[in-house]
Gaussian input, Z-matrix of N, CA and C with variables (Angstrom, degrees):
# hf/3-21g

backbone

0 1
 N
 C     1     B1
 C     2     B2     1     A1
 N     3     B3     2     A2     1     D1
 C     4     B4     3     A3     2     D2
 C     5     B5     4     A4     3     D3
 N     6     B6     5     A5     4     D4
 C     7     B7     6     A6     5     D5
 C     8     B8     7     A7     6     D6
 N     9     B9     8     A8     7     D7
 C    10    B10     9     A9     8     D8
 C    11    B11    10    A10     9     D9
 N    12    B12    11    A11    10    D10
 C    13    B13    12    A12    11    D11
 C    14    B14    13    A13    12    D12
 N    15    B15    14    A14    13    D13
 C    16    B16    15    A15    14    D14
 C    17    B17    16    A16    15    D15
 N    18    B18    17    A17    16    D16
 C    19    B19    18    A18    17    D17
 C    20    B20    19    A19    18    D18
 N    21    B21    20    A20    19    D19
 C    22    B22    21    A21    20    D20
 C    23    B23    22    A22    21    D21
 N    24    B24    23    A23    22    D22
 C    25    B25    24    A24    23    D23
 C    26    B26    25    A25    24    D24
 N    27    B27    26    A26    25    D25
 C    28    B28    27    A27    26    D26
 C    29    B29    28    A28    27    D27
 N    30    B30    29    A29    28    D28
 C    31    B31    30    A30    29    D29
 C    32    B32    31    A31    30    D30
 N    33    B33    32    A32    31    D31
 C    34    B34    33    A33    32    D32
 C    35    B35    34    A34    33    D33
 N    36    B36    35    A35    34    D34
 C    37    B37    36    A36    35    D35
 C    38    B38    37    A37    36    D36
 N    39    B39    38    A38    37    D37
 C    40    B40    39    A39    38    D38
 C    41    B41    40    A40    39    D39
 N    42    B42    41    A41    40    D40
 C    43    B43    42    A42    41    D41
 C    44    B44    43    A43    42    D42
 N    45    B45    44    A44    43    D43
 C    46    B46    45    A45    44    D44
 C    47    B47    46    A46    45    D45
 N    48    B48    47    A47    46    D46
 C    49    B49    48    A48    47    D47
 C    50    B50    49    A49    48    D48
 N    51    B51    50    A50    49    D49
 C    52    B52    51    A51    50    D50
 C    53    B53    52    A52    51    D51
 N    54    B54    53    A53    52    D52
 C    55    B55    54    A54    53    D53
 C    56    B56    55    A55    54    D54
 N    57    B57    56    A56    55    D55
 C    58    B58    57    A57    56    D56
 C    59    B59    58    A58    57    D57
 N    60    B60    59    A59    58    D58
 C    61    B61    60    A60    59    D59
 C    62    B62    61    A61    60    D60
 N    63    B63    62    A62    61    D61
 C    64    B64    63    A63    62    D62
 C    65    B65    64    A64    63    D63
 N    66    B66    65    A65    64    D64
 C    67    B67    66    A66    65    D65
 C    68    B68    67    A67    66    D66
 N    69    B69    68    A68    67    D67
 C    70    B70    69    A69    68    D68
 C    71    B71    70    A70    69    D69
 N    72    B72    71    A71    70    D70
 C    73    B73    72    A72    71    D71
 C    74    B74    73    A73    72    D72
 N    75    B75    74    A74    73    D73
 C    76    B76    75    A75    74    D74
 C    77    B77    76    A76    75    D75
 N    78    B78    77    A77    76    D76
 C    79    B79    78    A78    77    D77
 C    80    B80    79    A79    78    D78
 N    81    B81    80    A80    79    D79
 C    82    B82    81    A81    80    D80
 C    83    B83    82    A82    81    D81
 N    84    B84    83    A83    82    D82
 C    85    B85    84    A84    83    D83
 C    86    B86    85    A85    84    D84
 N    87    B87    86    A86    85    D85
 C    88    B88    87    A87    86    D86
 C    89    B89    88    A88    87    D87
 N    90    B90    89    A89    88    D88
 C    91    B91    90    A90    89    D89
 C    92    B92    91    A91    90    D90
 N    93    B93    92    A92    91    D91
 C    94    B94    93    A93    92    D92
 C    95    B95    94    A94    93    D93
 N    96    B96    95    A95    94    D94
 C    97    B97    96    A96    95    D95
 C    98    B98    97    A97    96    D96
 N    99    B99    98    A98    97    D97
 C   100   B100    99    A99    98    D98
 C   101   B101   100   A100    99    D99
 N   102   B102   101   A101   100   D100
 C   103   B103   102   A102   101   D101
 C   104   B104   103   A103   102   D102
 N   105   B105   104   A104   103   D103
 C   106   B106   105   A105   104   D104
 C   107   B107   106   A106   105   D105
 N   108   B108   107   A107   106   D106
 C   109   B109   108   A108   107   D107
 C   110   B110   109   A109   108   D108
 N   111   B111   110   A110   109   D109
 C   112   B112   111   A111   110   D110
 C   113   B113   112   A112   111   D111
 N   114   B114   113   A113   112   D112
 C   115   B115   114   A114   113   D113
 C   116   B116   115   A115   114   D114
 N   117   B117   116   A116   115   D115
 C   118   B118   117   A117   116   D116
 C   119   B119   118   A118   117   D117
 N   120   B120   119   A119   118   D118
 C   121   B121   120   A120   119   D119
 C   122   B122   121   A121   120   D120
 N   123   B123   122   A122   121   D121
 C   124   B124   123   A123   122   D122
 C   125   B125   124   A124   123   D123
 N   126   B126   125   A125   124   D124
 C   127   B127   126   A126   125   D125
 C   128   B128   127   A127   126   D126
 N   129   B129   128   A128   127   D127
 C   130   B130   129   A129   128   D128
 C   131   B131   130   A130   129   D129
 N   132   B132   131   A131   130   D130
 C   133   B133   132   A132   131   D131
 C   134   B134   133   A133   132   D132
 N   135   B135   134   A134   133   D133
 C   136   B136   135   A135   134   D134
 C   137   B137   136   A136   135   D135
 N   138   B138   137   A137   136   D136
 C   139   B139   138   A138   137   D137
 C   140   B140   139   A139   138   D138
 N   141   B141   140   A140   139   D139
 C   142   B142   141   A141   140   D140
 C   143   B143   142   A142   141   D141
 N   144   B144   143   A143   142   D142
 C   145   B145   144   A144   143   D143
 C   146   B146   145   A145   144   D144
 N   147   B147   146   A146   145   D145
 C   148   B148   147   A147   146   D146
 C   149   B149   148   A148   147   D147
 N   150   B150   149   A149   148   D148
 C   151   B151   150   A150   149   D149
 C   152   B152   151   A151   150   D150
 N   153   B153   152   A152   151   D151
 C   154   B154   153   A153   152   D152
 C   155   B155   154   A154   153   D153
 N   156   B156   155   A155   154   D154
 C   157   B157   156   A156   155   D155
 C   158   B158   157   A157   156   D156
 N   159   B159   158   A158   157   D157
 C   160   B160   159   A159   158   D158
 C   161   B161   160   A160   159   D159
 N   162   B162   161   A161   160   D160
 C   163   B163   162   A162   161   D161
 C   164   B164   163   A163   162   D162
 N   165   B165   164   A164   163   D163
 C   166   B166   165   A165   164   D164
 C   167   B167   166   A166   165   D165
 N   168   B168   167   A167   166   D166
 C   169   B169   168   A168   167   D167
 C   170   B170   169   A169   168   D168
 N   171   B171   170   A170   169   D169
 C   172   B172   171   A171   170   D170
 C   173   B173   172   A172   171   D171
 N   174   B174   173   A173   172   D172
 C   175   B175   174   A174   173   D173
 C   176   B176   175   A175   174   D174
 N   177   B177   176   A176   175   D175
 C   178   B178   177   A177   176   D176
 C   179   B179   178   A178   177   D177
 N   180   B180   179   A179   178   D178
 C   181   B181   180   A180   179   D179
 C   182   B182   181   A181   180   D180
 N   183   B183   182   A182   181   D181
 C   184   B184   183   A183   182   D182
 C   185   B185   184   A184   183   D183
 N   186   B186   185   A185   184   D184
 C   187   B187   186   A186   185   D185
 C   188   B188   187   A187   186   D186
 N   189   B189   188   A188   187   D187
 C   190   B190   189   A189   188   D188
 C   191   B191   190   A190   189   D189
 N   192   B192   191   A191   190   D190
 C   193   B193   192   A192   191   D191
 C   194   B194   193   A193   192   D192
 N   195   B195   194   A194   193   D193
 C   196   B196   195   A195   194   D194
 C   197   B197   196   A196   195   D195
 N   198   B198   197   A197   196   D196
 C   199   B199   198   A198   197   D197
 C   200   B200   199   A199   198   D198
 N   201   B201   200   A200   199   D199
 C   202   B202   201   A201   200   D200
 C   203   B203   202   A202   201   D201
 N   204   B204   203   A203   202   D202
 C   205   B205   204   A204   203   D203
 C   206   B206   205   A205   204   D204
 N   207   B207   206   A206   205   D205
 C   208   B208   207   A207   206   D206
 C   209   B209   208   A208   207   D207
 N   210   B210   209   A209   208   D208
 C   211   B211   210   A210   209   D209
 C   212   B212   211   A211   210   D210
 N   213   B213   212   A212   211   D211
 C   214   B214   213   A213   212   D212
 C   215   B215   214   A214   213   D213
 N   216   B216   215   A215   214   D214
 C   217   B217   216   A216   215   D215
 C   218   B218   217   A217   216   D216
 N   219   B219   218   A218   217   D217
 C   220   B220   219   A219   218   D218
 C   221   B221   220   A220   219   D219
 N   222   B222   221   A221   220   D220
 C   223   B223   222   A222   221   D221
 C   224   B224   223   A223   222   D222
 N   225   B225   224   A224   223   D223
 C   226   B226   225   A225   224   D224
 C   227   B227   226   A226   225   D225

   B1=1.4424
   B2=1.5284
   B3=1.3309
   B4=1.4677
   B5=1.5288
   B6=1.3237
   B7=1.4680
   B8=1.5214
   B9=1.3096
   B10=1.4660
   B11=1.5207
   B12=1.3200
   B13=1.4657
   B14=1.5271
   B15=1.3327
   B16=1.4631
   B17=1.5322
   B18=1.3339
   B19=1.4674
   B20=1.5298
   B21=1.3135
   B22=1.4705
   B23=1.5235
   B24=1.3209
   B25=1.4659
   B26=1.5221
   B27=1.3382
   B28=1.4696
   B29=1.5262
   B30=1.3302
   B31=1.4726
   B32=1.5229
   B33=1.3199
   B34=1.4664
   B35=1.5279
   B36=1.3218
   B37=1.4628
   B38=1.5275
   B39=1.3455
   B40=1.4568
   B41=1.5149
   B42=1.3234
   B43=1.4577
   B44=1.5219
   B45=1.3310
   B46=1.4599
   B47=1.5196
   B48=1.3148
   B49=1.4526
   B50=1.5186
   B51=1.3136
   B52=1.4545
   B53=1.5189
   B54=1.3145
   B55=1.4538
   B56=1.5145
   B57=1.3111
   B58=1.4560
   B59=1.5212
   B60=1.3414
   B61=1.4615
   B62=1.5205
   B63=1.3148
   B64=1.4649
   B65=1.5308
   B66=1.3239
   B67=1.4697
   B68=1.5276
   B69=1.3185
   B70=1.4661
   B71=1.5243
   B72=1.3129
   B73=1.4666
   B74=1.5284
   B75=1.3183
   B76=1.4667
   B77=1.5261
   B78=1.3230
   B79=1.4652
   B80=1.5257
   B81=1.3311
   B82=1.4699
   B83=1.5201
   B84=1.3143
   B85=1.4604
   B86=1.5229
   B87=1.3227
   B88=1.4633
   B89=1.5183
   B90=1.3172
   B91=1.4646
   B92=1.5276
   B93=1.3233
   B94=1.4679
   B95=1.5304
   B96=1.3292
   B97=1.4601
   B98=1.5248
   B99=1.3228
   B100=1.4602
   B101=1.5374
   B102=1.3036
   B103=1.4755
   B104=1.5272
   B105=1.3240
   B106=1.4623
   B107=1.5233
   B108=1.3368
   B109=1.4623
   B110=1.5322
   B111=1.3313
   B112=1.4648
   B113=1.5256
   B114=1.3258
   B115=1.4624
   B116=1.5325
   B117=1.3219
   B118=1.4752
   B119=1.5178
   B120=1.3147
   B121=1.4623
   B122=1.5260
   B123=1.3104
   B124=1.4646
   B125=1.5248
   B126=1.3223
   B127=1.4668
   B128=1.5154
   B129=1.3251
   B130=1.4688
   B131=1.5321
   B132=1.3128
   B133=1.4755
   B134=1.5289
   B135=1.3359
   B136=1.4610
   B137=1.5268
   B138=1.3162
   B139=1.4658
   B140=1.5292
   B141=1.3277
   B142=1.4684
   B143=1.5293
   B144=1.3394
   B145=1.4590
   B146=1.5261
   B147=1.3091
   B148=1.4705
   B149=1.5240
   B150=1.3139
   B151=1.4719
   B152=1.5217
   B153=1.3315
   B154=1.4668
   B155=1.5251
   B156=1.3328
   B157=1.4648
   B158=1.5241
   B159=1.3281
   B160=1.4580
   B161=1.5346
   B162=1.3106
   B163=1.4715
   B164=1.5296
   B165=1.3308
   B166=1.4662
   B167=1.5299
   B168=1.3339
   B169=1.4649
   B170=1.5271
   B171=1.3384
   B172=1.4663
   B173=1.5284
   B174=1.3300
   B175=1.4599
   B176=1.5287
   B177=1.3341
   B178=1.4610
   B179=1.5255
   B180=1.2966
   B181=1.4620
   B182=1.5307
   B183=1.3258
   B184=1.4660
   B185=1.5294
   B186=1.3489
   B187=1.4640
   B188=1.5342
   B189=1.3167
   B190=1.4555
   B191=1.5162
   B192=1.3320
   B193=1.4702
   B194=1.5209
   B195=1.3161
   B196=1.4587
   B197=1.5219
   B198=1.3319
   B199=1.4619
   B200=1.5201
   B201=1.3359
   B202=1.4627
   B203=1.5231
   B204=1.3161
   B205=1.4610
   B206=1.5197
   B207=1.3210
   B208=1.4579
   B209=1.5203
   B210=1.3266
   B211=1.4667
   B212=1.5199
   B213=1.3219
   B214=1.4644
   B215=1.5184
   B216=1.3287
   B217=1.4600
   B218=1.5171
   B219=1.3127
   B220=1.4502
   B221=1.5332
   B222=1.3114
   B223=1.4632
   B224=1.5206
   B225=1.3026
   B226=1.4665
   B227=1.5018
   A1=111.41
   A2=115.96
   A3=120.04
   A4=112.09
   A5=117.87
   A6=121.30
   A7=113.07
   A8=116.80
   A9=120.24
   A10=110.61
   A11=116.93
   A12=121.35
   A13=110.67
   A14=116.63
   A15=121.28
   A16=110.77
   A17=116.92
   A18=120.25
   A19=111.47
   A20=117.45
   A21=119.97
   A22=110.52
   A23=117.34
   A24=121.47
   A25=110.54
   A26=117.35
   A27=119.71
   A28=110.87
   A29=116.75
   A30=120.64
   A31=110.20
   A32=116.88
   A33=120.60
   A34=112.11
   A35=116.40
   A36=120.92
   A37=112.74
   A38=116.48
   A39=120.00
   A40=116.25
   A41=118.63
   A42=119.96
   A43=109.64
   A44=115.99
   A45=121.87
   A46=112.60
   A47=117.19
   A48=120.94
   A49=109.48
   A50=115.88
   A51=122.30
   A52=107.96
   A53=116.32
   A54=121.20
   A55=109.75
   A56=116.79
   A57=122.09
   A58=107.91
   A59=116.30
   A60=121.40
   A61=109.28
   A62=115.58
   A63=120.85
   A64=109.59
   A65=116.64
   A66=122.66
   A67=108.63
   A68=115.44
   A69=121.35
   A70=109.59
   A71=115.40
   A72=121.46
   A73=108.93
   A74=116.14
   A75=122.44
   A76=109.92
   A77=116.18
   A78=120.53
   A79=113.17
   A80=118.29
   A81=120.36
   A82=111.01
   A83=116.64
   A84=120.82
   A85=111.63
   A86=117.72
   A87=121.25
   A88=110.53
   A89=116.55
   A90=120.66
   A91=110.61
   A92=116.31
   A93=120.18
   A94=111.58
   A95=117.38
   A96=120.61
   A97=110.95
   A98=116.19
   A99=119.82
   A100=110.81
   A101=116.71
   A102=121.60
   A103=110.51
   A104=116.87
   A105=123.06
   A106=110.54
   A107=116.75
   A108=121.25
   A109=111.00
   A110=116.77
   A111=120.29
   A112=111.96
   A113=116.95
   A114=121.48
   A115=111.68
   A116=117.04
   A117=123.47
   A118=112.95
   A119=116.56
   A120=120.43
   A121=112.53
   A122=115.74
   A123=119.65
   A124=112.10
   A125=117.20
   A126=121.69
   A127=112.62
   A128=116.43
   A129=120.81
   A130=112.28
   A131=117.02
   A132=120.35
   A133=109.13
   A134=116.54
   A135=122.13
   A136=112.99
   A137=116.96
   A138=119.99
   A139=111.65
   A140=117.39
   A141=120.84
   A142=111.92
   A143=116.46
   A144=121.09
   A145=111.75
   A146=117.21
   A147=121.89
   A148=111.01
   A149=115.21
   A150=122.71
   A151=113.17
   A152=116.46
   A153=120.77
   A154=111.62
   A155=116.64
   A156=119.67
   A157=112.23
   A158=117.28
   A159=120.90
   A160=111.72
   A161=116.68
   A162=120.22
   A163=111.75
   A164=115.94
   A165=118.34
   A166=113.02
   A167=116.90
   A168=119.83
   A169=109.49
   A170=117.03
   A171=120.94
   A172=113.69
   A173=117.97
   A174=119.50
   A175=111.71
   A176=118.26
   A177=121.18
   A178=110.83
   A179=116.15
   A180=121.43
   A181=110.59
   A182=115.99
   A183=121.98
   A184=107.54
   A185=116.97
   A186=119.65
   A187=111.46
   A188=115.46
   A189=120.59
   A190=114.49
   A191=116.87
   A192=119.77
   A193=109.86
   A194=115.51
   A195=120.73
   A196=111.85
   A197=116.50
   A198=121.09
   A199=110.36
   A200=114.00
   A201=121.66
   A202=106.76
   A203=116.09
   A204=121.38
   A205=107.57
   A206=115.76
   A207=121.44
   A208=108.73
   A209=115.53
   A210=121.59
   A211=108.86
   A212=116.01
   A213=120.98
   A214=109.69
   A215=114.22
   A216=120.82
   A217=107.90
   A218=116.98
   A219=121.75
   A220=107.92
   A221=115.89
   A222=119.13
   A223=112.46
   A224=118.38
   A225=121.28
   A226=110.38
   D1=-42.91
   D2=-179.14
   D3=-105.01
   D4=9.13
   D5=-174.70
   D6=-55.93
   D7=-47.38
   D8=-178.78
   D9=-62.65
   D10=-43.91
   D11=179.30
   D12=-60.32
   D13=-47.22
   D14=-178.24
   D15=-62.52
   D16=-44.07
   D17=-179.51
   D18=-66.73
   D19=-41.37
   D20=177.80
   D21=-64.82
   D22=-42.60
   D23=-180.00
   D24=-64.50
   D25=-38.46
   D26=179.90
   D27=-63.38
   D28=-36.93
   D29=176.69
   D30=-65.68
   D31=-44.44
   D32=178.33
   D33=-61.68
   D34=-30.74
   D35=179.66
   D36=-83.12
   D37=-3.30
   D38=174.36
   D39=99.40
   D40=5.48
   D41=178.90
   D42=-75.14
   D43=147.73
   D44=-178.49
   D45=-82.17
   D46=-24.15
   D47=-178.97
   D48=-157.31
   D49=148.23
   D50=173.67
   D51=-136.95
   D52=124.15
   D53=176.84
   D54=-122.66
   D55=145.39
   D56=179.64
   D57=-129.11
   D58=129.43
   D59=-178.68
   D60=-137.25
   D61=160.23
   D62=176.87
   D63=-67.73
   D64=142.26
   D65=178.66
   D66=-86.18
   D67=76.81
   D68=-178.40
   D69=-123.72
   D70=161.67
   D71=177.26
   D72=-64.16
   D73=133.92
   D74=-176.43
   D75=-102.76
   D76=74.84
   D77=-174.61
   D78=-60.77
   D79=-44.56
   D80=179.62
   D81=-63.16
   D82=-41.85
   D83=-179.96
   D84=-71.00
   D85=-28.36
   D86=179.42
   D87=-60.51
   D88=-44.85
   D89=179.09
   D90=-60.89
   D91=-46.15
   D92=-179.01
   D93=-65.81
   D94=-40.56
   D95=178.77
   D96=-64.36
   D97=-44.08
   D98=179.78
   D99=-61.21
   D100=-43.75
   D101=178.40
   D102=-63.23
   D103=-44.62
   D104=179.61
   D105=-59.36
   D106=-43.63
   D107=179.56
   D108=-66.52
   D109=-43.46
   D110=-179.37
   D111=-63.64
   D112=-27.07
   D113=177.47
   D114=-86.60
   D115=5.88
   D116=-179.83
   D117=56.29
   D118=34.59
   D119=179.57
   D120=-76.88
   D121=-8.16
   D122=179.10
   D123=-83.36
   D124=-3.14
   D125=174.94
   D126=54.08
   D127=-124.36
   D128=-177.75
   D129=-88.83
   D130=5.95
   D131=178.59
   D132=-84.10
   D133=66.84
   D134=-174.72
   D135=-63.01
   D136=-23.29
   D137=177.86
   D138=-62.15
   D139=-21.50
   D140=179.27
   D141=-66.38
   D142=-21.47
   D143=-179.97
   D144=-76.64
   D145=-17.77
   D146=-175.81
   D147=-91.24
   D148=152.49
   D149=172.77
   D150=58.61
   D151=43.61
   D152=-178.15
   D153=-55.98
   D154=-48.42
   D155=-177.23
   D156=-60.73
   D157=-39.67
   D158=179.01
   D159=-69.06
   D160=-29.90
   D161=179.12
   D162=-69.08
   D163=-31.95
   D164=-178.29
   D165=-96.90
   D166=-9.49
   D167=179.27
   D168=-140.93
   D169=91.63
   D170=-176.08
   D171=-60.13
   D172=-22.08
   D173=179.67
   D174=-69.85
   D175=-17.23
   D176=174.40
   D177=-75.77
   D178=-29.39
   D179=179.93
   D180=-79.18
   D181=-40.85
   D182=179.49
   D183=-131.44
   D184=90.12
   D185=-178.72
   D186=-55.45
   D187=134.75
   D188=179.56
   D189=87.75
   D190=-4.09
   D191=179.64
   D192=-63.02
   D193=139.67
   D194=178.40
   D195=-107.11
   D196=-27.60
   D197=-176.93
   D198=-139.67
   D199=157.26
   D200=173.65
   D201=-119.25
   D202=129.12
   D203=178.16
   D204=-107.77
   D205=125.33
   D206=179.18
   D207=-114.08
   D208=127.24
   D209=179.12
   D210=-116.60
   D211=137.56
   D212=177.35
   D213=-116.87
   D214=139.87
   D215=178.05
   D216=-140.20
   D217=116.31
   D218=178.22
   D219=-76.21
   D220=119.48
   D221=-178.14
   D222=-105.01
   D223=13.22
   D224=175.69
   D225=-93.82

């Protein structure tokens, strides 16, 4: 309902990209993330090992959430 408004506002605020997705459990991505972590592909990003369940299910992080808004900003 507010997707267009949010995306337009993010551009006005200087963000390079705005994506909006449903806040649902990401079962397919969970398998890939778990495999990636077990192969130590996260290198020195040890924080990636924490909060696995919350990473694959945003509703655990914010109960009742319906959407996830992702903003990108190139800082280089």
